[in-house]
Structure formats: structure tokens, C-alpha cells
C-alpha positions as CSV (number, residue, x, y, z in Angstrom):
1,X,0.0,0.0,0.0
2,X,1.0,3.6,-0.4
3,X,1.8,5.6,2.8
4,X,1.9,9.4,2.9
5,X,4.9,9.3,5.2
6,X,7.0,6.1,5.1
7,X,9.4,7.0,8.0
8,X,11.9,4.5,6.7
9,X,14.9,5.3,9.0
10,X,13.2,5.0,12.4
11,X,11.2,1.9,11.3
12,X,14.4,0.1,10.3
13,X,16.4,1.2,13.3
14,X,13.8,-0.2,15.8
15,X,14.0,-3.7,14.4
16,X,15.8,-6.3,16.5
17,X,18.8,-8.0,15.0
18,X,17.5,-11.1,13.3
19,X,18.0,-13.6,10.5
20,X,17.0,-10.9,8.1
21,X,20.1,-8.8,9.0
22,X,22.3,-11.9,8.8
23,X,20.9,-12.7,5.4
24,X,21.7,-9.2,4.1
25,X,25.2,-9.4,5.6
26,X,26.1,-12.8,4.1
27,X,24.5,-12.0,0.8
28,X,26.5,-8.7,0.4
29,X,29.6,-10.5,2.0
30,X,29.5,-13.2,-0.6
31,X,29.8,-10.7,-3.5
32,X,32.5,-8.7,-1.7
33,X,34.5,-11.9,-0.8
34,X,34.8,-12.8,-4.5
35,X,35.5,-9.2,-5.3
36,X,38.5,-9.2,-2.9
37,X,39.5,-12.7,-4.1
38,X,39.7,-11.3,-7.7
39,X,41.9,-8.3,-6.5
40,X,44.4,-10.4,-4.5
41,X,44.8,-13.2,-7.1
42,X,46.9,-10.8,-9.3
43,X,50.2,-11.5,-7.6
44,X,50.2,-15.3,-8.1
45,X,48.7,-15.1,-11.6
46,X,51.2,-12.6,-12.8
47,X,54.1,-14.7,-11.5
48,X,52.6,-17.7,-13.3
49,X,52.2,-15.7,-16.5
50,X,55.8,-14.6,-16.3
51,X,57.1,-18.1,-15.5
52,X,55.2,-19.7,-18.3
53,X,56.5,-17.1,-20.9
54,X,52.9,-16.0,-21.6
55,X,53.7,-12.5,-20.5
56,X,56.7,-10.3,-19.7
57,X,57.5,-7.6,-17.2
58,X,56.0,-4.9,-19.5
59,X,52.8,-6.9,-19.9
60,X,52.5,-7.5,-16.2
61,X,53.0,-3.7,-15.6
62,X,50.1,-3.0,-18.0
63,X,47.9,-5.5,-16.1
64,X,48.6,-3.7,-12.8
65,X,48.2,-0.2,-14.3
66,X,44.8,-0.9,-16.0
67,X,43.6,-2.5,-12.7
68,X,44.2,0.8,-10.9
69,X,42.7,2.9,-13.7
70,X,39.6,0.7,-13.8
71,X,39.3,0.9,-10.0
72,X,39.5,4.7,-10.1
73,X,36.8,4.8,-12.7
74,X,34.7,2.2,-10.9
75,X,34.9,4.0,-7.6
76,X,33.6,7.2,-9.2
77,X,30.9,5.7,-11.3
78,X,29.6,3.6,-8.4
79,X,28.7,6.8,-6.5
80,X,26.6,8.3,-9.3
81,X,25.0,5.0,-10.3
82,X,24.2,4.0,-6.7
83,X,22.5,7.3,-5.9
84,X,20.7,7.4,-9.3
85,X,19.6,3.8,-9.9
86,X,19.7,2.3,-6.4
87,X,21.9,0.2,-4.2
88,X,20.7,-3.3,-5.2
89,X,20.9,-2.6,-8.9
90,X,24.3,-1.2,-8.7
91,X,25.6,-4.0,-6.5
92,X,24.2,-6.7,-8.9
93,X,25.5,-4.8,-12.0
94,X,29.0,-4.6,-10.8
95,X,29.1,-8.1,-9.5
96,X,28.0,-9.3,-12.9
97,X,30.6,-7.0,-14.6
98,X,33.6,-8.3,-12.8
99,X,32.3,-11.9,-12.9
100,X,31.8,-11.9,-16.7
101,X,35.0,-10.0,-17.3
102,X,36.8,-12.7,-15.2
103,X,35.2,-15.4,-17.3
104,X,36.4,-13.6,-20.5
105,X,39.9,-13.3,-19.0
106,X,39.9,-17.1,-18.4
107,X,39.6,-17.6,-22.1
108,X,42.0,-14.7,-23.1
109,X,44.0,-15.7,-26.3
110,X,46.6,-13.0,-25.7
111,X,48.0,-10.8,-22.9
112,X,46.5,-7.7,-24.5
113,X,43.1,-9.4,-24.3
114,X,43.6,-10.3,-20.6
115,X,44.7,-6.7,-19.9
116,X,41.5,-5.4,-21.5
117,X,39.4,-7.8,-19.4
118,X,41.3,-6.7,-16.3
119,X,40.3,-3.1,-17.0
120,X,36.6,-4.1,-16.9
121,X,37.3,-6.2,-13.8
122,X,38.8,-3.2,-12.1
123,X,35.7,-1.1,-12.7
124,X,33.4,-3.7,-11.2
125,X,35.8,-4.6,-8.3
126,X,36.1,-1.0,-7.0
127,X,32.4,-0.2,-7.5
128,X,31.4,-3.3,-5.5
129,X,33.4,-2.2,-2.5
130,X,31.9,1.3,-2.5
131,X,28.3,0.0,-2.8
132,X,28.6,-3.0,-0.4
133,X,29.6,-1.2,2.8
134,X,27.2,1.7,2.2
135,X,24.3,-0.7,1.5
136,X,24.8,-2.6,4.7
137,X,24.9,0.7,6.6
138,X,21.4,1.5,5.6
139,X,19.9,-1.7,6.9
140,X,21.5,-2.0,10.4
141,X,20.3,-0.1,13.5
142,X,22.8,2.3,15.1
143,X,23.5,0.1,18.1
144,X,25.0,-2.6,15.8
145,X,26.1,-0.7,12.7
146,X,29.8,-0.5,13.6
147,X,30.1,-4.1,14.5
148,X,28.3,-5.3,11.5
149,X,30.3,-3.1,9.1
150,X,33.5,-4.5,10.7
151,X,32.2,-8.0,10.3
152,X,31.6,-7.4,6.6
153,X,35.2,-6.2,6.4
154,X,36.3,-9.4,8.0
155,X,34.4,-11.5,5.5
156,X,35.8,-9.5,2.7
157,X,39.4,-9.7,3.8
158,X,39.3,-13.4,4.4
159,X,39.7,-13.6,0.6
160,X,43.3,-12.5,1.0
161,X,44.1,-15.9,2.5
162,X,41.7,-17.8,0.4
163,X,43.2,-16.5,-2.8
164,X,46.7,-17.3,-1.6
165,X,45.7,-20.9,-0.6
166,X,43.7,-21.6,-3.8
167,X,46.6,-20.2,-5.8
168,X,49.0,-22.6,-4.2
169,X,46.8,-25.5,-5.2
170,X,45.5,-24.3,-8.6
171,X,48.4,-22.5,-10.3
172,X,50.9,-25.3,-10.3
173,X,48.4,-27.9,-11.4
174,X,45.6,-26.4,-13.4
175,X,47.1,-23.1,-14.4
176,X,46.3,-19.4,-14.2
177,X,43.1,-19.5,-16.3
178,X,41.3,-21.5,-13.6
179,X,41.9,-18.7,-11.1
180,X,39.7,-16.4,-13.2
181,X,37.2,-19.2,-13.9
182,X,36.8,-19.8,-10.2
183,X,36.2,-16.1,-9.6
184,X,33.6,-16.0,-12.4
185,X,31.8,-19.1,-11.0
186,X,31.7,-17.7,-7.5
187,X,30.6,-14.3,-8.6
188,X,27.7,-15.8,-10.7
189,X,26.5,-17.9,-7.8
190,X,26.7,-14.8,-5.5
191,X,24.8,-12.8,-8.2
192,X,21.9,-15.3,-8.0
193,X,21.6,-14.8,-4.3
194,X,21.7,-11.0,-4.7
195,X,18.3,-11.2,-6.3
196,X,16.9,-11.8,-2.8
197,X,18.3,-8.5,-1.5
198,X,15.7,-5.8,-0.9
199,X,16.3,-2.3,-2.1
200,X,17.1,0.2,0.6
201,X,13.9,1.7,1.8
202,X,15.9,4.7,3.0
203,X,17.0,5.4,-0.6
204,X,13.6,4.7,-2.1
205,X,12.0,7.3,0.3
206,X,14.5,10.0,-0.6
207,X,13.7,9.4,-4.3
208,X,10.0,9.9,-3.7
209,X,9.1,6.2,-4.3
210,X,7.0,5.9,-1.2
211,X,4.9,3.0,-2.5
212,X,8.1,1.0,-3.2
213,X,9.6,2.0,0.1
214,X,6.4,0.9,2.0
215,X,6.3,-2.5,0.2
216,X,10.0,-3.1,1.0
217,X,9.6,-2.1,4.6
218,X,6.4,-4.2,5.1
219,X,8.3,-7.2,3.7
220,X,11.3,-6.6,6.0
221,X,9.1,-6.1,9.1
222,X,7.1,-9.2,8.3
223,X,10.3,-11.3,8.0
224,X,11.8,-9.9,11.2
225,X,8.5,-10.4,13.1
226,X,8.3,-14.0,11.9
227,X,11.8,-14.6,13.2
228,X,11.8,-12.5,16.4
229,X,8.2,-12.2,17.5
230,X,6.1,-9.0,17.9
231,X,8.0,-5.8,16.9
232,X,8.2,-2.7,19.1
233,X,6.0,0.2,18.1
234,X,7.5,2.3,15.3
235,X,9.8,5.1,16.5
236,X,8.2,8.5,15.9
237,X,10.5,10.4,13.5
238,X,10.4,12.9,10.7
239,X,10.1,11.3,7.3
240,X,13.1,11.8,5.0
241,X,12.4,14.6,2.5
242,X,12.3,13.8,-1.2
243,X,15.6,15.1,-2.7
244,X,16.2,15.6,-6.4
245,X,19.4,14.2,-7.9
246,X,21.9,16.9,-6.9
247,X,25.2,17.7,-8.6
248,X,28.4,16.2,-7.4
249,X,29.4,19.7,-6.5
250,X,26.9,19.5,-3.6
251,X,29.6,17.5,-1.8
252,X,31.8,20.6,-1.8
253,X,29.0,23.0,-0.6
254,X,29.6,24.8,2.7
255,X,27.4,22.3,4.6
256,X,29.1,19.2,3.1
257,X,32.7,20.3,2.5
258,X,33.9,19.4,6.1
259,X,32.7,15.8,5.8
260,X,33.9,15.3,2.2
261,X,37.4,16.5,3.2
262,X,37.4,14.1,6.2
263,X,36.4,11.2,4.0
264,X,39.1,12.1,1.5
265,X,41.8,12.3,4.2
266,X,41.1,9.0,5.8
267,X,41.0,7.3,2.4
268,X,44.3,8.8,1.5
269,X,45.9,7.7,4.7
270,X,44.5,4.1,4.6
271,X,45.6,3.7,1.0
272,X,48.9,5.2,1.8
273,X,49.7,2.7,4.5
274,X,48.4,-0.3,2.6
275,X,50.4,0.5,-0.6
276,X,53.3,2.1,1.3
277,X,53.8,-0.7,3.8
278,X,51.7,-3.9,3.4
279,X,52.6,-4.2,-0.3
280,X,56.3,-3.6,0.3
281,X,57.0,-5.8,3.4
282,X,58.5,-8.7,1.5
283,X,60.8,-6.3,-0.5
284,X,61.8,-4.5,2.7
285,X,62.7,-7.8,4.4
286,X,64.8,-9.0,1.4
287,X,66.6,-5.7,1.3
288,X,67.4,-6.2,5.0
289,X,69.2,-9.4,4.2
290,X,66.6,-12.2,4.4
291,X,66.1,-14.7,1.7
292,X,62.9,-14.5,-0.5
293,X,61.5,-17.6,1.2
294,X,62.1,-16.3,4.7
295,X,60.7,-12.9,3.8
296,X,57.5,-14.6,2.5
297,X,57.2,-16.7,5.6
298,X,57.5,-13.8,7.9
299,X,55.1,-11.7,5.8
300,X,52.6,-14.6,5.9
301,X,52.7,-14.5,9.7
302,X,52.4,-10.7,9.8
303,X,49.4,-10.8,7.4
304,X,47.4,-12.8,10.0
305,X,47.0,-9.4,11.6
306,X,44.5,-8.7,8.8
307,X,41.6,-10.8,9.9
308,X,42.7,-10.3,13.6
309,X,42.5,-6.5,13.1
310,X,39.1,-6.8,11.4
311,X,37.9,-8.9,14.3
312,X,39.2,-6.3,16.8
313,X,37.4,-3.7,14.8
314,X,34.2,-5.7,15.2
315,X,34.7,-5.7,19.0
316,X,35.6,-2.0,19.2
317,X,33.5,-0.1,16.7
318,X,30.3,0.1,18.9
319,X,32.1,0.2,22.2
320,X,34.6,3.1,22.0
321,X,33.2,4.6,18.9
322,X,34.5,5.5,15.5
323,X,36.2,8.8,16.3
324,X,38.0,7.7,19.4
325,X,38.9,4.4,17.7
326,X,40.4,6.0,14.6
327,X,42.5,8.4,16.7
328,X,43.7,5.7,19.2
329,X,44.6,3.1,16.5
330,X,46.3,5.7,14.3
331,X,48.5,6.7,17.2
332,X,49.4,3.1,18.1
333,X,50.1,2.3,14.4
334,X,52.4,5.3,14.2
335,X,54.4,4.1,17.2
336,X,54.6,0.5,16.0
337,X,55.6,1.7,12.5
338,X,58.5,3.7,14.0
339,X,59.5,0.7,16.1
340,X,59.5,-1.5,13.0
341,X,61.9,1.0,11.3
342,X,64.3,0.7,14.3
343,X,64.1,-3.1,14.7
344,X,66.8,-5.3,13.1
345,X,66.0,-8.7,14.6
346,X,63.8,-10.7,12.1
347,X,61.7,-12.3,14.8
348,X,61.0,-8.9,16.4
349,X,60.2,-7.5,12.9
350,X,57.6,-10.2,12.6
351,X,56.0,-9.5,15.9
352,X,56.0,-5.7,15.4
353,X,54.9,-6.2,11.8
354,X,52.0,-8.3,13.0
355,X,51.0,-5.4,15.3
356,X,51.2,-2.9,12.4
357,X,49.1,-5.2,10.1
358,X,46.5,-5.5,12.9
359,X,46.2,-1.7,13.3
360,X,46.0,-1.2,9.6
361,X,43.1,-3.6,9.2
362,X,41.3,-2.2,12.3
363,X,41.5,1.1,10.5
364,X,40.2,-0.5,7.3
365,X,37.2,-1.8,9.2
366,X,36.5,1.5,10.9
367,X,37.0,3.7,7.9
368,X,36.0,1.8,4.8
369,X,33.3,-0.3,6.3
370,X,31.7,2.1,8.8
371,X,32.8,5.7,9.1
372,X,32.9,7.0,5.6
373,X,29.4,5.8,4.6
374,X,28.0,7.3,7.8
375,X,29.4,10.8,7.0
376,X,27.0,11.3,4.1
377,X,23.2,11.6,4.0
378,X,21.2,9.0,2.1
379,X,20.6,11.0,-1.0
380,X,24.4,11.3,-1.7
381,X,25.9,8.5,0.4
382,X,27.2,6.6,-2.6
383,X,28.5,9.7,-4.4
384,X,30.3,10.9,-1.2
385,X,31.8,7.4,-0.6
386,X,32.7,7.0,-4.3
387,X,34.4,10.4,-4.7
388,X,36.5,10.0,-1.5
389,X,37.4,6.4,-2.4
390,X,38.5,7.7,-5.9
391,X,40.8,10.1,-4.2
392,X,42.2,7.3,-2.1
393,X,42.7,5.2,-5.3
394,X,44.7,8.0,-6.9
395,X,46.9,8.2,-3.8
396,X,47.4,4.4,-4.1
397,X,48.8,4.9,-7.6
398,X,51.2,7.6,-6.4
399,X,52.5,6.1,-3.2
400,X,54.6,3.3,-4.6
401,X,56.7,5.9,-6.5
402,X,57.1,7.9,-3.4
403,X,58.2,4.8,-1.5
404,X,60.9,4.0,-4.0
405,X,62.2,7.6,-3.9
406,X,62.3,7.6,-0.1
407,X,63.8,4.1,0.2
408,X,66.6,5.1,-2.2
409,X,67.2,8.2,-0.1
410,X,67.2,6.8,3.4
411,X,65.9,3.2,3.5
412,X,62.9,1.9,5.2
413,X,63.3,4.5,8.0
414,X,62.4,7.3,5.6
415,X,59.4,5.4,4.3
416,X,58.0,4.6,7.7
417,X,58.6,8.1,8.9
418,X,56.3,9.3,6.1
419,X,53.6,6.8,7.0
420,X,53.9,7.5,10.7
421,X,53.5,11.2,9.8
422,X,50.3,10.4,7.8
423,X,48.9,8.5,10.7
424,X,49.7,11.3,13.2
425,X,48.0,13.8,10.8
426,X,44.9,11.6,10.6
427,X,44.8,11.3,14.4
428,X,45.1,15.0,14.9
429,X,42.5,15.9,12.3
430,X,39.9,13.4,13.5
431,X,40.5,14.4,17.1
432,X,39.9,18.0,16.4
433,X,37.3,18.0,13.6
434,X,36.0,14.4,13.4
435,X,32.3,13.6,13.9
436,X,31.3,10.8,16.3
437,X,28.8,8.6,14.6
438,X,28.4,5.9,17.3
439,X,24.8,5.2,18.4
440,X,23.4,7.9,16.1
441,X,20.8,7.2,13.4
442,X,21.7,8.0,9.8
443,X,18.9,10.6,9.8
444,X,20.3,12.3,12.9
445,X,23.7,12.4,11.3
446,X,22.4,14.1,8.2
447,X,24.1,17.4,7.5
448,X,22.5,20.5,8.9
449,X,23.4,24.1,7.9
450,X,24.8,24.9,11.4
451,X,26.5,21.5,11.8
452,X,29.0,21.2,14.7
453,X,31.4,18.4,15.3
454,X,30.9,16.1,18.2
């Protein structure tokens, strides 16, 4: 039925956590798992291509470059498409895009063909990340939003280990084509399950589609009631206003500029430490005198800090809050990074490195999965997330060149001094101007003309 005021936000926020929320989490998580799997398979696949003589260093470089270019384009497009056509459509579209492009890559007759397929994969991969975290944000009540966002980050980043393990089994026996084929198969299965995802009633309401929003809400409420018993009375709240599709420049208006700059900063810092430290750890260790095998072993142990950090993010996000959490973890990461630069013992490097990895992936959980989507109102949540993510992707392309320059000038100490500086800058900016989003509804967080930081 059609309701004159749908009141989507308060009605969703009053719902107890139930099987409905778990279904949404696992359905989005399945798509993002294969998204992350596709991203991280590149290292093993490129090594296999090089070893088999199917590619050379120049071809591998093109593969990496077009991946970044595609991801920059995908991050930007995801914001516009998600706010214009809806969260569910955009998520399904991009899942199908990188899945079909992966299938085409599995049958690539030449390296140039594979590079072209990788460009399309990159568009879908980046867009999926932008949409997935923001979509979950709009279904989970404030009291659980931080933990569930971090849990989605944990599910997504488990693909790092899955892709490494599968690569060890598949690449030497079946070959690199099967890596892309497995991604395509997984993505298509996940795509079938995406059809059961509801569209976000919050987004439908802001688009003026009140009948669709009411139908979606009624179905969600019926499902939760069947699972959890009688629901509490709807929270009285102001229905979200219908908002026309605004220009991207609205993100840089006086009311929104503060949040847009915050989102850009944290994206730059997180991408900086991932592509300035995580991606370089094996090289740093080899340069310090370890063998390649030893460096990979130590790095594998350090990388266990990834899921451990995401799990700690799950425990922390709704207890200490996003603002305090980002500040605290940034400071700890800066100290550990400096300790890493001063440590020469390989075992201590592994222990301190594990701590750095843990802090990095706590920040990934806090920032990507929770904080950035919360900063923007529903009508431009995807555009704000997409634009800030695009800025972070550009930083990711630049950082490796800066790392090489600093390493040649002063070794790993100079590199980690820069990264520690970025983390300290982030801690200071968030402490002074950050917005605390813990336990606040998305509607309460919506920008007001006289907004003040909390």
C-alpha cells in the first residue's frame, strides 16, 4: 500500500537484529568476498604468466596499471549509479561486470586481451566495495552498525588468505586460467543470491518512491516479526524529504565540505599505509638481508594481523566509537611503525609487523566499512563514498613511486617516517574535527546548515 509518510529510517532502526540482517550481511559479503579474491589473485597469476612465458614484465605492468585505472573509474561511477539507480541494482550490475570479465579473462587468447578484461574487472571490483559497505549501513540499526560493518570487512578480507591458498593449489596444477574461472563461477553464484536482496527503503524514500519503500519495509518487518516475535512500536520520527538528484558539487558545498574532506583524508591515509607498507613488506625484508623464502614466511605470519584486526574492529566499533577508535589506533600504528623501522631482529620484525598489520586492518574496518558511509546523507551517500574512495585510489597509484624515492634516499626508516606522519596527521584531524557517529541514526547524522562536530 502507499503511505503518505514512510518514515523508513526510524522503522528500520527499531528492528531487533535477526535472521534478516544476517541474510543481508552474508549476501553482500559473498559478493564482496569474490571481489576481494579477484583483487588479490593478481600476484600469483602474474608470477605464473611470467614463469610460463605467456607475459613479460611490460605486460604485467600494463595489467597492474589498468587495474588501478579501472578501479579509479569504478569508484567514481559507483557513487553516481548507486544514488541514481539504487543500491541493489548497482551491486548486482558490478558483481556481474567483474564476474563476466573474469570469465572472459579465463579464455584470453593474448596478454592484451587479458589486460583489456582486467580493466573491466577493475571497474566492477572498485564499485562493488563502494556500494557494499554503504548498502549494509542503511539496513543495520545504530547500536550494531559499527560491529556489522567491521564483520563485513572481516568476511571481505578473508579472501586474502583464500586467494593465496587456492593459488598454491591451482596455479601449479591447473594453471592461471582456472583462477579467473573460479572467480567467475563464484561471482555468478553470488549474483543469483543477490536477487533476494531488498532495495534500501531509505534510498527509495528520498527518491520519492513511497509505495516501493512501503512495500520493501512491510516485507522486511514481516520477515523480522516471523523470526523474532512482535515488533516494538515504530519510533516516531520525521520522514526523510524527497531530494532531487543533486550535482556532485553538492559534496563541496559549505554544509558538506567538512565531511567530504574528512572522508578524502582517511581514504588517502589508509591507501597510503596499505600500498606504502603492506605491499612492500617482502621487499623491505629482502633488502634487510633475508632470503625471499624467509621474507614470504615472515610476511605470511604478519598478514594474519589482517583478519585479527578486522575482528578487533568488530569488538571496538560500537564500544569506543569510530572517532576515538580511529584516533587511538592511528597513534598506536604510528608508534609501531617507527619501532619497525628501528628493529633489526627478524623475529621482532615479525612481531611488530603483526601489530602494524593489525592496526591497519582495524582502520580499514573502521574507515571503509563504517565511518565513511556514515558521513554522508542517504541522498548522496554513494557519491560521497565514491568520490572520496576515488581520491584514495589515486593516492594508491602515487604512493609506490614515493616509497621508491624515499627508500633510495634513506631506506625503510624514511618510508615509515612518512607513513607515521600520515597516521599522526589523521589522528590530529579526526580528534579536532571528526564527527562521532556511534549510536546515532543516519537521519540524525544528516548534514544541517549549522552543523557542529561532536
